[in-house]
N, C-alpha and C positions, 0 to 999 in steps of 0.2 A: 462494462463501464470503464471509463478512463479518467484518471486524475493527474493533474500536473502538481508535482510535489517538489518545489524548488530546494528544499532542505536536504534532499538526498545528495550527499557529497562524495560517496564512495561505494564500492561494491559491498563493503562490510555493513554500511548503514542500510543499504538496500536489502541485504540478506536478513538483517535483524527485523526490518519492517515486514518482510515476507513471513518470517517466523511468527511475529505478533499477530498478523492477519490470520495465518493458518491455525493458530492456537484457538482463536475464537470461532473461526469458520473453516474447519478442516476440509470440507468438501469444495472449497473455492479453488479455482484455477487462477494462480497469481503470476503475473510476469512483471518484472520491474526493470526498466532500462535506466541505469544510473547516469548514462551520457545525456539522454534527452530529459531525464528527471520525470519520467512518466511511469505510472502504475496502472496496469491493465488487469482487471478482475472479471472473471466470468463466474457468477454465482446467483443463486436464487434470493440471497439476502438483499436487503435494501441498500440503495446508494448511501443513505444516511448512516447505516451501520458502519460502512467502510470509512466514511468521512470521520466518524468518531474514533474508529480504531487508529487511523493515521494520525490524527491529532493527539490521541492518548499515547502514541508511541514517541511523541516529541517532535513531530513534523508539522509543517505548515502547508496548507493547500493554496493554490493560486487560482 
């Protein structure tokens, strides 16, 4: 699944978001491209779970 997260503004914020996601879903494979502001996640957890994690980390989804 892929999300457009326009509030990722640096590699540091991307890394923090990745850590937040992995804390809740440690088996997820997470790739974040801070240039294109996309988050790609490969996991068995639901899309809604990751939407909530991204928003809880202080980001917005497009």
